[in-house]
N, C-alpha and C positions, 0 to 999 in steps of 0.2 A: 504494500500500500504506500502510495506516495504522500509525503508530508506536505500539505498545502502551504503551511506557514513558511517552511524552509524554501520551498521552490519559488514562492512569490516574493519573498522579502528582498531579493536582489534585483528583481525585475522592475519594480516601481520606484522611481526617484522623484524628488521634489527639489526645486531650485528657488532660491530667495536671497535677500541681502538686507543688511542693516547698517546704519551709519553710527559713527562715534566721533566725538569732538577731539581736537588736539588740545593739549594743555596750553595754558597761557603762561608766559614768562613776564618778567618785569618790563621788558621792552615791547611787548605785544604778543600776538598769537604765534605759536610755533608753526613754521612753514617748512616742514621737512619734505622728504621725497613722498610722492603719491598722496599728497593732501590737496584739497581744493575747497572752494567756498560751497557750503552746504545750502542748496536752494530752499530747504524747508526749515532751516535754523538761522534765519536772518543773515545769511552769508558768512557765518563763522566757519573757520577752517576745520576740516576733519577728514576722516577716511571712511571708506565703506568696505565692509566684509561681505564677500559673495560666497555662497555655500551651496553645495548639492549634498543632500542626505538620502539615505535609503529608507525603506518603509518604516523601520522602527526608530529612526531618528539618528542613526550613526552617521557622522560626517564622512563623506567620501572624497570630496574635492573642495578645496578652499583657496580663495585668492583675495587680494586687497587692491583697492584703487582709491583715487581721490573721491571725495564726497560728491563732486559734481558730475561723476561718470554715471551714465544711465545703466540700469540693470541689464538691458538688452545687449550692451556691448561686452558684457562679461560672460554671457551664456556659452558662447562657442569655446573659449579657452577652458571653462569649467568642465564642459562635456568631454573635451579632449583630455583633460587631466584626470578623468576617472581611471583608476588603476584596473588592470585586468583581474577578474575574479576567478579563482580556481573552482572548478566544479568536480564532482565525483566522476562524472562520465563526460567524455568529449573534450573539445578544446576549451581554453580559457575564454570566458565571456568578457568582451571588451566594450560592450555598449549596453545601456539600459533598455528594457523592453518598452517602458512608457515613462514619459517625463511630465510632471505636473508643474505648472508655473502660474504666476498671477498675471494681471493685465500689463505689468511693466515689460513683459517679454513678448507681447502680442505684436509681432511684425511679420510680414509675408516672407522676408528673406530668412528669418529664423525658422519659421515653419517649413520652408522649402529645404533648408539645410538639414534639419532634423529628419525630414521625410527621405531625403537622398541617402542618409545613413541608416535607414531602416528603423528609426526610433519613432514610435508613436508618441504624439504629443497631445497634451490636454492643457491648453492655455486658454484662459478666460478671454473672451472677445469683448471689446469695448462696445457698450451700448446694446449688447445682445444677451449676455449671460451675467448672472450675479455670481459673486465669489462664494456664495454659500454652498453651491453644488461642489465646488472644488475644495471646500473646507473639510470634507470627509478625508481627503488625502493630504492636504497641505498643512494640517495642524502639526505634523511632525517637524516640518522645517521651522515653524514658529516656536515650537517648544525648544528645539536645538538652539535657535537664536537667543531664547531666554536663558538657556544654560550658559551660552557664551557671554551674555551680558552680566551674568552673575560672577564672572571672573573679574576681580577688581582691576587687574592689569589691562583688561580689554575694554573696561567701561570708558576710559579716557586714554587717548594715545599719548604716551609719555616719550616715545622714542622718536628721534629725528630720522633715523635710517629706516627705510621700508623693510629691509631684510630682517631687522630685529623685531619689528611689529609682526611680520609674517611668521617669524619663529615662535613668538609667544602665542599667536593665534593657532598655529599648528600644535603647539604643546597643549593648549586648552582642548583642542579637538581630540588629541590623544587621551587626555584624562577623561573626556566624555566617553570615548570608546571603552576605556578600561573599566569605568564605573558600570557601564551598561552590560559589558560582556562578563564581568566578574560575578554577576548575580546568578 
């Protein structure tokens, strides 16, 4: 008998992003690498964490950018960054079966790019669908983002170099995976 939970957990992915502020110094806001004015935070400088999780909320691919970068620009590098997953039978799986995303990723070129790679997409369309239907699957990415926001080091960006901030973000994702898989 095939285990439904195991076979489906790696197939369904969710994409999302959240922004964080840069810390202020005495001379003004920190303007390190990969920071930009946040359009929803009165133009204050910050960074955005982009993330793809699997069905249970384990982070698979993470990236950072300036706060002024749109979510749609980070989707292709995130999907390419998903590591191959070993399976019991057959070759390693290198692509998700289905990708859920919010309206920020609703562009024709992204839908076409995902379809060309054989990835079924479920992206909310502007003016047509409500996000409540996607909420059945997207709550995992929101929960994972809340877990990342709980890390004090990621609540506000203290590092000037982007590599250091990405390293702390990766470390937080590793801790999330450890906590989830240790149960």
